[in-house]
PQR file of N, CA, C, O and H, with PARSE charges and radii, in Angstrom:
ATOM      1  N   UNK A   1      93.677 103.157 114.205 -0.4000 1.5000
ATOM      2  CA  UNK A   1      92.584 102.800 113.328 -0.0000 2.0000
ATOM      3  C   UNK A   1      92.894 103.167 111.872  0.5500 1.7000
ATOM      4  O   UNK A   1      92.623 102.383 110.962 -0.5500 1.4000
ATOM      5  N   UNK A   2      93.457 104.347 111.654 -0.4000 1.5000
ATOM      6  CA  UNK A   2      93.681 104.780 110.280 -0.0000 2.0000
ATOM      7  C   UNK A   2      94.908 104.157 109.637  0.5500 1.7000
ATOM      8  O   UNK A   2      94.927 103.937 108.426 -0.5500 1.4000
ATOM      9  H   UNK A   2      93.678 104.984 112.393  0.4000 1.0000
ATOM     10  N   UNK A   3      95.916 103.876 110.420 -0.4000 1.5000
ATOM     11  CA  UNK A   3      97.133 103.343 109.806 -0.0000 2.0000
ATOM     12  C   UNK A   3      97.193 101.821 109.840  0.5500 1.7000
ATOM     13  O   UNK A   3      97.861 101.221 108.999 -0.5500 1.4000
ATOM     14  H   UNK A   3      95.901 104.055 111.404  0.4000 1.0000
ATOM     15  N   UNK A   4      96.529 101.198 110.767 -0.4000 1.5000
ATOM     16  CA  UNK A   4      96.504  99.739 110.823 -0.0000 2.0000
ATOM     17  C   UNK A   4      97.692  99.152 111.552  0.5500 1.7000
ATOM     18  O   UNK A   4      98.514  99.868 112.124 -0.5500 1.4000
ATOM     19  H   UNK A   4      95.986 101.686 111.450  0.4000 1.0000
ATOM     20  N   UNK A   5      97.763  97.853 111.520 -0.4000 1.5000
ATOM     21  CA  UNK A   5      98.814  97.113 112.228 -0.0000 2.0000
ATOM     22  C   UNK A   5     100.004  96.856 111.310  0.5500 1.7000
ATOM     23  O   UNK A   5     100.260  95.718 110.915 -0.5500 1.4000
ATOM     24  H   UNK A   5      97.095  97.271 111.056  0.4000 1.0000
ATOM     25  N   UNK A   6     100.725  97.915 110.975 -0.4000 1.5000
ATOM     26  CA  UNK A   6     101.930  97.816 110.156 -0.0000 2.0000
ATOM     27  C   UNK A   6     103.043  98.599 110.832  0.5500 1.7000
ATOM     28  O   UNK A   6     102.786  99.384 111.745 -0.5500 1.4000
ATOM     29  H   UNK A   6     100.517  98.839 111.295  0.4000 1.0000
ATOM     30  N   UNK A   7     104.259  98.393 110.398 -0.4000 1.5000
ATOM     31  CA  UNK A   7     105.387  99.152 110.953 -0.0000 2.0000
ATOM     32  C   UNK A   7     105.240 100.630 110.607  0.5500 1.7000
ATOM     33  O   UNK A   7     104.921 100.986 109.473 -0.5500 1.4000
ATOM     34  H   UNK A   7     104.468  97.755 109.657  0.4000 1.0000
ATOM     35  N   UNK A   8     105.475 101.478 111.595 -0.4000 1.5000
ATOM     36  CA  UNK A   8     105.436 102.918 111.399 -0.0000 2.0000
ATOM     37  C   UNK A   8     104.045 103.430 111.079  0.5500 1.7000
ATOM     38  O   UNK A   8     103.123 102.624 110.954 -0.5500 1.4000
ATOM     39  H   UNK A   8     105.733 101.189 112.517  0.4000 1.0000
ATOM     40  N   UNK A   9     103.857 104.707 110.944 -0.4000 1.5000
ATOM     41  CA  UNK A   9     104.867 105.711 111.260 -0.0000 2.0000
ATOM     42  C   UNK A   9     105.089 105.784 112.765  0.5500 1.7000
ATOM     43  O   UNK A   9     104.145 105.688 113.548 -0.5500 1.4000
ATOM     44  H   UNK A   9     104.606 105.362 111.045  0.4000 1.0000
ATOM     45  N   UNK A  10     106.322 105.952 113.152 -0.4000 1.5000
ATOM     46  CA  UNK A  10     106.665 105.949 114.569 -0.0000 2.0000
ATOM     47  C   UNK A  10     106.552 107.350 115.160  0.5500 1.7000
ATOM     48  O   UNK A  10     106.686 108.354 114.459 -0.5500 1.4000
ATOM     49  H   UNK A  10     107.090 106.031 112.516  0.4000 1.0000
ATOM     50  N   UNK A  11     106.300 107.391 116.471 -0.4000 1.5000
ATOM     51  CA  UNK A  11     106.170 108.675 117.152 -0.0000 2.0000
ATOM     52  C   UNK A  11     107.168 108.819 118.295  0.5500 1.7000
ATOM     53  O   UNK A  11     107.194 109.859 118.953 -0.5500 1.4000
ATOM     54  H   UNK A  11     106.191 106.575 117.040  0.4000 1.0000
ATOM     55  N   UNK A  12     107.980 107.815 118.544 -0.4000 1.5000
ATOM     56  CA  UNK A  12     108.999 107.888 119.596 -0.0000 2.0000
ATOM     57  C   UNK A  12     110.203 107.068 119.165  0.5500 1.7000
ATOM     58  O   UNK A  12     110.063 105.993 118.582 -0.5500 1.4000
ATOM     59  H   UNK A  12     107.960 106.971 118.010  0.4000 1.0000
ATOM     60  N   UNK A  13     111.402 107.595 119.463 -0.4000 1.5000
ATOM     61  CA  UNK A  13     112.655 106.923 119.148 -0.0000 2.0000
ATOM     62  C   UNK A  13     113.569 107.001 120.349  0.5500 1.7000
ATOM     63  O   UNK A  13     113.668 108.046 120.992 -0.5500 1.4000
ATOM     64  H   UNK A  13     111.516 108.468 119.937  0.4000 1.0000
ATOM     65  N   UNK A  14     114.234 105.915 120.654 -0.4000 1.5000
ATOM     66  CA  UNK A  14     115.211 105.900 121.732 -0.0000 2.0000
ATOM     67  C   UNK A  14     116.356 106.843 121.386  0.5500 1.7000
ATOM     68  O   UNK A  14     116.649 107.078 120.214 -0.5500 1.4000
ATOM     69  H   UNK A  14     114.154 105.066 120.132  0.4000 1.0000
ATOM     70  N   UNK A  15     116.995 107.376 122.412 -0.4000 1.5000
ATOM     71  CA  UNK A  15     118.172 108.229 122.201 -0.0000 2.0000
ATOM     72  C   UNK A  15     119.417 107.393 121.933  0.5500 1.7000
ATOM     73  O   UNK A  15     120.479 107.944 121.644 -0.5500 1.4000
ATOM     74  H   UNK A  15     116.757 107.186 123.364  0.4000 1.0000
ATOM     75  N   UNK A  16     119.302 106.089 122.022 -0.4000 1.5000
ATOM     76  CA  UNK A  16     120.451 105.194 121.840 -0.0000 2.0000
ATOM     77  C   UNK A  16     120.438 104.551 120.455  0.5500 1.7000
ATOM     78  O   UNK A  16     119.388 104.384 119.835 -0.5500 1.4000
ATOM     79  H   UNK A  16     118.439 105.641 122.257  0.4000 1.0000
ATOM     80  N   UNK A  17     121.612 104.204 119.998 -0.4000 1.5000
ATOM     81  CA  UNK A  17     121.770 103.371 118.810 -0.0000 2.0000
ATOM     82  C   UNK A  17     121.245 103.950 117.515  0.5500 1.7000
ATOM     83  O   UNK A  17     120.848 103.186 116.635 -0.5500 1.4000
ATOM     84  H   UNK A  17     122.465 104.340 120.501  0.4000 1.0000
ATOM     85  N   UNK A  18     121.224 105.244 117.357 -0.4000 1.5000
ATOM     86  CA  UNK A  18     120.766 105.898 116.130 -0.0000 2.0000
ATOM     87  C   UNK A  18     119.372 105.436 115.713  0.5500 1.7000
ATOM     88  O   UNK A  18     119.100 105.247 114.527 -0.5500 1.4000
ATOM     89  H   UNK A  18     121.546 105.864 118.072  0.4000 1.0000
ATOM     90  N   UNK A  19     118.497 105.257 116.692 -0.4000 1.5000
ATOM     91  CA  UNK A  19     117.142 104.783 116.413 -0.0000 2.0000
ATOM     92  C   UNK A  19     116.390 105.731 115.482  0.5500 1.7000
ATOM     93  O   UNK A  19     115.665 105.282 114.594 -0.5500 1.4000
ATOM     94  H   UNK A  19     118.717 105.411 117.655  0.4000 1.0000
ATOM     95  N   UNK A  20     116.557 107.037 115.679 -0.4000 1.5000
ATOM     96  CA  UNK A  20     115.868 108.003 114.817 -0.0000 2.0000
ATOM     97  C   UNK A  20     116.363 107.894 113.385  0.5500 1.7000
ATOM     98  O   UNK A  20     115.564 107.835 112.450 -0.5500 1.4000
ATOM     99  H   UNK A  20     117.146 107.402 116.400  0.4000 1.0000
ATOM    100  N   UNK A  21     117.674 107.867 113.212 -0.4000 1.5000
ATOM    101  CA  UNK A  21     118.254 107.789 111.862 -0.0000 2.0000
ATOM    102  C   UNK A  21     117.874 106.490 111.154  0.5500 1.7000
ATOM    103  O   UNK A  21     117.706 106.473 109.934 -0.5500 1.4000
ATOM    104  H   UNK A  21     118.323 107.914 113.971  0.4000 1.0000
ATOM    105  N   UNK A  22     117.741 105.412 111.910 -0.4000 1.5000
ATOM    106  CA  UNK A  22     117.365 104.113 111.332 -0.0000 2.0000
ATOM    107  C   UNK A  22     115.852 103.908 111.291  0.5500 1.7000
ATOM    108  O   UNK A  22     115.383 102.865 110.835 -0.5500 1.4000
ATOM    109  H   UNK A  22     117.878 105.427 112.900  0.4000 1.0000
ATOM    110  N   UNK A  23     115.086 104.891 111.761 -0.4000 1.5000
ATOM    111  CA  UNK A  23     113.623 104.834 111.870 -0.0000 2.0000
ATOM    112  C   UNK A  23     113.165 103.550 112.560  0.5500 1.7000
ATOM    113  O   UNK A  23     112.274 102.840 112.094 -0.5500 1.4000
ATOM    114  H   UNK A  23     115.467 105.738 112.130  0.4000 1.0000
ATOM    115  N   UNK A  24     113.808 103.292 113.676 -0.4000 1.5000
ATOM    116  CA  UNK A  24     113.470 102.145 114.514 -0.0000 2.0000
ATOM    117  C   UNK A  24     112.837 102.678 115.791  0.5500 1.7000
ATOM    118  O   UNK A  24     113.527 102.924 116.781 -0.5500 1.4000
ATOM    119  H   UNK A  24     114.532 103.869 114.054  0.4000 1.0000
ATOM    120  N   UNK A  25     111.525 102.855 115.762 -0.4000 1.5000
ATOM    121  CA  UNK A  25     110.851 103.477 116.884 -0.0000 2.0000
ATOM    122  C   UNK A  25     109.628 102.718 117.336  0.5500 1.7000
ATOM    123  O   UNK A  25     109.435 101.551 116.998 -0.5500 1.4000
ATOM    124  H   UNK A  25     110.964 102.656 114.958  0.4000 1.0000
ATOM    125  N   UNK A  26     108.818 103.393 118.097 -0.4000 1.5000
ATOM    126  CA  UNK A  26     107.562 102.833 118.615 -0.0000 2.0000
ATOM    127  C   UNK A  26     106.432 103.781 118.257  0.5500 1.7000
ATOM    128  O   UNK A  26     106.639 104.981 118.078 -0.5500 1.4000
ATOM    129  H   UNK A  26     108.975 104.342 118.373  0.4000 1.0000
ATOM    130  N   UNK A  27     105.238 103.226 118.157 -0.4000 1.5000
ATOM    131  CA  UNK A  27     104.028 104.028 117.973 -0.0000 2.0000
ATOM    132  C   UNK A  27     103.356 104.137 119.342  0.5500 1.7000
ATOM    133  O   UNK A  27     102.532 103.297 119.703 -0.5500 1.4000
ATOM    134  H   UNK A  27     105.069 102.251 118.302  0.4000 1.0000
ATOM    135  N   UNK A  28     103.710 105.171 120.099 -0.4000 1.5000
ATOM    136  CA  UNK A  28     103.166 105.272 121.458 -0.0000 2.0000
ATOM    137  C   UNK A  28     102.406 106.571 121.700  0.5500 1.7000
ATOM    138  O   UNK A  28     101.949 106.805 122.819 -0.5500 1.4000
ATOM    139  H   UNK A  28     104.380 105.854 119.805  0.4000 1.0000
ATOM    140  N   UNK A  29     102.257 107.413 120.698 -0.4000 1.5000
ATOM    141  CA  UNK A  29     101.501 108.658 120.838 -0.0000 2.0000
ATOM    142  C   UNK A  29     100.247 108.544 119.982  0.5500 1.7000
ATOM    143  O   UNK A  29     100.319 108.185 118.807 -0.5500 1.4000
ATOM    144  H   UNK A  29     102.628 107.223 119.789  0.4000 1.0000
ATOM    145  N   UNK A  30      99.104 108.848 120.574 -0.4000 1.5000
ATOM    146  CA  UNK A  30      97.823 108.620 119.901 -0.0000 2.0000
ATOM    147  C   UNK A  30      96.867 109.777 120.103  0.5500 1.7000
ATOM    148  O   UNK A  30      97.078 110.625 120.971 -0.5500 1.4000
ATOM    149  H   UNK A  30      99.045 109.139 121.529  0.4000 1.0000
ATOM    150  N   UNK A  31      95.823 109.810 119.305 -0.4000 1.5000
ATOM    151  CA  UNK A  31      94.631 110.610 119.563 -0.0000 2.0000
ATOM    152  C   UNK A  31      93.553 109.610 119.929  0.5500 1.7000
ATOM    153  O   UNK A  31      93.368 108.607 119.239 -0.5500 1.4000
ATOM    154  H   UNK A  31      95.652 109.121 118.600  0.4000 1.0000
ATOM    155  N   UNK A  32      92.853 109.877 120.997 -0.4000 1.5000
ATOM    156  CA  UNK A  32      91.727 109.039 121.389 -0.0000 2.0000
ATOM    157  C   UNK A  32      90.453 109.807 121.094  0.5500 1.7000
ATOM    158  O   UNK A  32      90.361 111.000 121.382 -0.5500 1.4000
ATOM    159  H   UNK A  32      93.003 110.691 121.557  0.4000 1.0000
ATOM    160  N   UNK A  33      89.465 109.124 120.517 -0.4000 1.5000
ATOM    161  CA  UNK A  33      88.224 109.786 120.141 -0.0000 2.0000
ATOM    162  C   UNK A  33      87.051 108.840 120.336  0.5500 1.7000
ATOM    163  O   UNK A  33      87.193 107.618 120.285 -0.5500 1.4000
ATOM    164  H   UNK A  33      89.540 108.155 120.282  0.4000 1.0000
ATOM    165  N   UNK A  34      85.911 109.430 120.557 -0.4000 1.5000
ATOM    166  CA  UNK A  34      84.690 108.634 120.604 -0.0000 2.0000
ATOM    167  C   UNK A  34      84.417 108.110 119.192  0.5500 1.7000
ATOM    168  O   UNK A  34      84.959 108.656 118.231 -0.5500 1.4000
ATOM    169  H   UNK A  34      85.797 110.423 120.599  0.4000 1.0000
ATOM    170  N   UNK A  35      83.604 107.081 119.041 -0.4000 1.5000
ATOM    171  CA  UNK A  35      83.271 106.600 117.692 -0.0000 2.0000
ATOM    172  C   UNK A  35      82.702 107.702 116.794  0.5500 1.7000
ATOM    173  O   UNK A  35      83.030 107.768 115.609 -0.5500 1.4000
ATOM    174  H   UNK A  35      83.164 106.638 119.822  0.4000 1.0000
ATOM    175  N   UNK A  36      81.857 108.559 117.349 -0.4000 1.5000
ATOM    176  CA  UNK A  36      81.270 109.635 116.541 -0.0000 2.0000
ATOM    177  C   UNK A  36      82.338 110.620 116.060  0.5500 1.7000
ATOM    178  O   UNK A  36      82.302 111.057 114.910 -0.5500 1.4000
ATOM    179  H   UNK A  36      81.590 108.505 118.311  0.4000 1.0000
ATOM    180  N   UNK A  37      83.281 110.971 116.928 -0.4000 1.5000
ATOM    181  CA  UNK A  37      84.356 111.878 116.513 -0.0000 2.0000
ATOM    182  C   UNK A  37      85.301 111.191 115.543  0.5500 1.7000
ATOM    183  O   UNK A  37      85.763 111.822 114.593 -0.5500 1.4000
ATOM    184  H   UNK A  37      83.310 110.616 117.863  0.4000 1.0000
ATOM    185  N   UNK A  38      85.597 109.934 115.752 -0.4000 1.5000
ATOM    186  CA  UNK A  38      86.497 109.198 114.853 -0.0000 2.0000
ATOM    187  C   UNK A  38      85.961 109.165 113.420  0.5500 1.7000
ATOM    188  O   UNK A  38      86.740 109.154 112.468 -0.5500 1.4000
ATOM    189  H   UNK A  38      85.222 109.421 116.524  0.4000 1.0000
ATOM    190  N   UNK A  39      84.658 109.151 113.266 -0.4000 1.5000
ATOM    191  CA  UNK A  39      84.066 109.176 111.926 -0.0000 2.0000
ATOM    192  C   UNK A  39      84.317 110.496 111.214  0.5500 1.7000
ATOM    193  O   UNK A  39      84.172 110.580 109.995 -0.5500 1.4000
ATOM    194  H   UNK A  39      84.025 109.160 114.040  0.4000 1.0000
ATOM    195  N   UNK A  40      84.688 111.514 111.953 -0.4000 1.5000
ATOM    196  CA  UNK A  40      84.899 112.841 111.379 -0.0000 2.0000
ATOM    197  C   UNK A  40      86.361 113.115 111.003  0.5500 1.7000
ATOM    198  O   UNK A  40      86.684 114.213 110.549 -0.5500 1.4000
ATOM    199  H   UNK A  40      84.806 111.446 112.944  0.4000 1.0000
ATOM    200  N   UNK A  41      87.236 112.139 111.185 -0.4000 1.5000
ATOM    201  CA  UNK A  41      88.643 112.329 110.823 -0.0000 2.0000
ATOM    202  C   UNK A  41      88.760 112.443 109.305  0.5500 1.7000
ATOM    203  O   UNK A  41      88.256 111.601 108.563 -0.5500 1.4000
ATOM    204  H   UNK A  41      86.974 111.247 111.554  0.4000 1.0000
ATOM    205  N   UNK A  42      89.430 113.494 108.865 -0.4000 1.5000
ATOM    206  CA  UNK A  42      89.636 113.685 107.426 -0.0000 2.0000
ATOM    207  C   UNK A  42      91.083 113.436 107.014  0.5500 1.7000
ATOM    208  O   UNK A  42      91.349 113.104 105.859 -0.5500 1.4000
ATOM    209  H   UNK A  42      89.840 114.178 109.468  0.4000 1.0000
ATOM    210  N   UNK A  43      92.014 113.591 107.943 -0.4000 1.5000
ATOM    211  CA  UNK A  43      93.433 113.361 107.629 -0.0000 2.0000
ATOM    212  C   UNK A  43      94.216 113.291 108.935  0.5500 1.7000
ATOM    213  O   UNK A  43      93.754 113.745 109.982 -0.5500 1.4000
ATOM    214  H   UNK A  43      91.798 113.861 108.882  0.4000 1.0000
ATOM    215  N   UNK A  44      95.408 112.712 108.848 -0.4000 1.5000
ATOM    216  CA  UNK A  44      96.311 112.683 110.002 -0.0000 2.0000
ATOM    217  C   UNK A  44      97.733 112.577 109.486  0.5500 1.7000
ATOM    218  O   UNK A  44      97.957 112.145 108.355 -0.5500 1.4000
ATOM    219  H   UNK A  44      95.783 112.343 107.997  0.4000 1.0000
ATOM    220  N   UNK A  45      98.687 112.965 110.302 -0.4000 1.5000
ATOM    221  CA  UNK A  45     100.096 112.729 109.993 -0.0000 2.0000
ATOM    222  C   UNK A  45     100.912 112.806 111.278  0.5500 1.7000
ATOM    223  O   UNK A  45     100.478 113.374 112.280 -0.5500 1.4000
ATOM    224  H   UNK A  45      98.505 113.316 111.221  0.4000 1.0000
ATOM    225  N   UNK A  46     102.088 112.228 111.222 -0.4000 1.5000
ATOM    226  CA  UNK A  46     103.042 112.314 112.322 -0.0000 2.0000
ATOM    227  C   UNK A  46     104.044 113.402 111.930  0.5500 1.7000
ATOM    228  O   UNK A  46     104.689 113.308 110.886 -0.5500 1.4000
ATOM    229  H   UNK A  46     102.440 111.766 110.408  0.4000 1.0000
ATOM    230  N   UNK A  47     104.171 114.417 112.756 -0.4000 1.5000
ATOM    231  CA  UNK A  47     105.042 115.562 112.470 -0.0000 2.0000
ATOM    232  C   UNK A  47     106.483 115.225 112.872  0.5500 1.7000
ATOM    233  O   UNK A  47     107.018 115.780 113.831 -0.5500 1.4000
ATOM    234  H   UNK A  47     103.647 114.493 113.605  0.4000 1.0000
ATOM    235  N   UNK A  48     107.090 114.319 112.131 -0.4000 1.5000
ATOM    236  CA  UNK A  48     108.454 113.849 112.396 -0.0000 2.0000
ATOM    237  C   UNK A  48     109.451 114.852 111.849  0.5500 1.7000
ATOM    238  O   UNK A  48     109.294 115.336 110.729 -0.5500 1.4000
ATOM    239  H   UNK A  48     106.655 113.868 111.351  0.4000 1.0000
ATOM    240  N   UNK A  49     110.455 115.164 112.614 -0.4000 1.5000
ATOM    241  CA  UNK A  49     111.510 116.065 112.141 -0.0000 2.0000
ATOM    242  C   UNK A  49     112.221 115.441 110.943  0.5500 1.7000
ATOM    243  O   UNK A  49     112.319 114.219 110.832 -0.5500 1.4000
ATOM    244  H   UNK A  49     110.583 114.770 113.525  0.4000 1.0000
ATOM    245  N   UNK A  50     112.707 116.284 110.066 -0.4000 1.5000
ATOM    246  CA  UNK A  50     113.381 115.794 108.868 -0.0000 2.0000
ATOM    247  C   UNK A  50     114.726 115.137 109.172  0.5500 1.7000
ATOM    248  O   UNK A  50     115.160 114.248 108.440 -0.5500 1.4000
ATOM    249  H   UNK A  50     112.628 117.276 110.156  0.4000 1.0000
ATOM    250  N   UNK A  51     115.380 115.563 110.234 -0.4000 1.5000
ATOM    251  CA  UNK A  51     116.701 115.033 110.589 -0.0000 2.0000
ATOM    252  C   UNK A  51     116.865 115.033 112.106  0.5500 1.7000
ATOM    253  O   UNK A  51     116.189 115.776 112.817 -0.5500 1.4000
ATOM    254  H   UNK A  51     115.028 116.285 110.829  0.4000 1.0000
ATOM    255  N   UNK A  52     117.764 114.198 112.582 -0.4000 1.5000
ATOM    256  CA  UNK A  52     118.017 114.067 114.027 -0.0000 2.0000
ATOM    257  C   UNK A  52     118.334 115.405 114.684  0.5500 1.7000
ATOM    258  O   UNK A  52     117.823 115.702 115.764 -0.5500 1.4000
ATOM    259  H   UNK A  52     118.314 113.594 112.004  0.4000 1.0000
ATOM    260  N   UNK A  53     119.166 116.207 114.046 -0.4000 1.5000
ATOM    261  CA  UNK A  53     119.577 117.474 114.659 -0.0000 2.0000
ATOM    262  C   UNK A  53     118.494 118.556 114.582  0.5500 1.7000
ATOM    263  O   UNK A  53     118.690 119.650 115.110 -0.5500 1.4000
ATOM    264  H   UNK A  53     119.581 115.965 113.169  0.4000 1.0000
ATOM    265  N   UNK A  54     117.370 118.278 113.944 -0.4000 1.5000
ATOM    266  CA  UNK A  54     116.270 119.237 113.855 -0.0000 2.0000
ATOM    267  C   UNK A  54     115.115 118.904 114.800  0.5500 1.7000
ATOM    268  O   UNK A  54     114.140 119.652 114.878 -0.5500 1.4000
ATOM    269  H   UNK A  54     117.210 117.389 113.515  0.4000 1.0000
ATOM    270  N   UNK A  55     115.221 117.812 115.499 -0.4000 1.5000
ATOM    271  CA  UNK A  55     114.111 117.447 116.391 -0.0000 2.0000
ATOM    272  C   UNK A  55     114.269 118.114 117.741  0.5500 1.7000
ATOM    273  O   UNK A  55     115.384 118.410 118.170 -0.5500 1.4000
ATOM    274  H   UNK A  55     116.012 117.204 115.436  0.4000 1.0000
ATOM    275  N   UNK A  56     113.156 118.349 118.410 -0.4000 1.5000
ATOM    276  CA  UNK A  56     113.170 119.030 119.703 -0.0000 2.0000
ATOM    277  C   UNK A  56     112.781 118.089 120.833  0.5500 1.7000
ATOM    278  O   UNK A  56     112.775 118.491 121.997 -0.5500 1.4000
ATOM    279  H   UNK A  56     112.250 118.109 118.062  0.4000 1.0000
ATOM    280  N   UNK A  57     112.454 116.834 120.506 -0.4000 1.5000
ATOM    281  CA  UNK A  57     112.046 115.860 121.511 -0.0000 2.0000
ATOM    282  C   UNK A  57     112.305 114.463 120.964  0.5500 1.7000
ATOM    283  O   UNK A  57     112.591 114.294 119.779 -0.5500 1.4000
ATOM    284  H   UNK A  57     112.459 116.507 119.561  0.4000 1.0000
ATOM    285  N   UNK A  58     112.201 113.455 121.843 -0.4000 1.5000
ATOM    286  CA  UNK A  58     112.287 112.081 121.357 -0.0000 2.0000
ATOM    287  C   UNK A  58     110.913 111.572 120.907  0.5500 1.7000
ATOM    288  O   UNK A  58     110.774 110.414 120.513 -0.5500 1.4000
ATOM    289  H   UNK A  58     111.969 113.592 122.806  0.4000 1.0000
ATOM    290  N   UNK A  59     109.898 112.446 120.968 -0.4000 1.5000
ATOM    291  CA  UNK A  59     108.556 112.145 120.477 -0.0000 2.0000
ATOM    292  C   UNK A  59     108.240 113.028 119.278  0.5500 1.7000
ATOM    293  O   UNK A  59     108.826 114.099 119.118 -0.5500 1.4000
ATOM    294  H   UNK A  59     110.011 113.387 121.288  0.4000 1.0000
ATOM    295  N   UNK A  60     107.318 112.580 118.439 -0.4000 1.5000
ATOM    296  CA  UNK A  60     106.790 113.404 117.355 -0.0000 2.0000
ATOM    297  C   UNK A  60     105.279 113.488 117.528  0.5500 1.7000
ATOM    298  O   UNK A  60     104.635 112.472 117.791 -0.5500 1.4000
ATOM    299  H   UNK A  60     106.842 111.710 118.569  0.4000 1.0000
ATOM    300  N   UNK A  61     104.701 114.678 117.387 -0.4000 1.5000
ATOM    301  CA  UNK A  61     103.266 114.808 117.586 -0.0000 2.0000
ATOM    302  C   UNK A  61     102.459 114.141 116.472  0.5500 1.7000
ATOM    303  O   UNK A  61     102.865 114.102 115.311 -0.5500 1.4000
ATOM    304  H   UNK A  61     105.224 115.503 117.174  0.4000 1.0000
ATOM    305  N   UNK A  62     101.309 113.621 116.871 -0.4000 1.5000
ATOM    306  CA  UNK A  62     100.333 113.095 115.923 -0.0000 2.0000
ATOM    307  C   UNK A  62      99.325 114.222 115.710  0.5500 1.7000
ATOM    308  O   UNK A  62      98.709 114.704 116.660 -0.5500 1.4000
ATOM    309  H   UNK A  62     100.979 113.653 117.815  0.4000 1.0000
ATOM    310  N   UNK A  63      99.164 114.634 114.456 -0.4000 1.5000
ATOM    311  CA  UNK A  63      98.254 115.731 114.117 -0.0000 2.0000
ATOM    312  C   UNK A  63      97.059 115.140 113.371  0.5500 1.7000
ATOM    313  O   UNK A  63      97.228 114.421 112.386 -0.5500 1.4000
ATOM    314  H   UNK A  63      99.665 114.243 113.684  0.4000 1.0000
ATOM    315  N   UNK A  64      95.851 115.447 113.847 -0.4000 1.5000
ATOM    316  CA  UNK A  64      94.634 114.908 113.253 -0.0000 2.0000
ATOM    317  C   UNK A  64      93.706 116.056 112.873  0.5500 1.7000
ATOM    318  O   UNK A  64      93.490 116.981 113.655 -0.5500 1.4000
ATOM    319  H   UNK A  64      95.714 116.030 114.648  0.4000 1.0000
ATOM    320  N   UNK A  65      93.159 115.982 111.653 -0.4000 1.5000
ATOM    321  CA  UNK A  65      92.166 116.956 111.187 -0.0000 2.0000
ATOM    322  C   UNK A  65      90.785 116.316 111.286  0.5500 1.7000
ATOM    323  O   UNK A  65      90.589 115.167 110.892 -0.5500 1.4000
ATOM    324  H   UNK A  65      93.335 115.230 111.018  0.4000 1.0000
ATOM    325  N   UNK A  66      89.845 117.069 111.813 -0.4000 1.5000
ATOM    326  CA  UNK A  66      88.467 116.607 111.960 -0.0000 2.0000
ATOM    327  C   UNK A  66      87.555 117.532 111.165  0.5500 1.7000
ATOM    328  O   UNK A  66      87.786 118.740 111.116 -0.5500 1.4000
ATOM    329  H   UNK A  66      90.004 118.003 112.133  0.4000 1.0000
ATOM    330  N   UNK A  67      86.521 116.973 110.542 -0.4000 1.5000
ATOM    331  CA  UNK A  67      85.526 117.795 109.856 -0.0000 2.0000
ATOM    332  C   UNK A  67      84.490 118.293 110.859  0.5500 1.7000
ATOM    333  O   UNK A  67      84.319 117.712 111.931 -0.5500 1.4000
ATOM    334  H   UNK A  67      86.333 115.992 110.582  0.4000 1.0000
ATOM    335  N   UNK A  68      83.814 119.356 110.507 -0.4000 1.5000
ATOM    336  CA  UNK A  68      82.758 119.906 111.369 -0.0000 2.0000
ATOM    337  C   UNK A  68      81.461 119.191 111.147  0.5500 1.7000
ATOM    338  O   UNK A  68      80.459 119.517 111.784 -0.5500 1.4000
ATOM    339  H   UNK A  68      83.953 119.828 109.636  0.4000 1.0000
TER
END
């Protein structure tokens, strides 16, 4: 909802073909929320590792901030 139907930011990259380095991934990790909770989103980001050798998984977490 917040990023729309555009390329990236990606949350998963194949281990083949330097997908991470080429930023050729998929958006397959999400936060699901009720409409009332979704209205309370104040910010979000994908916690992507800065480099291939610094990542701990083939996924990157989606972090969402909600207001009270």
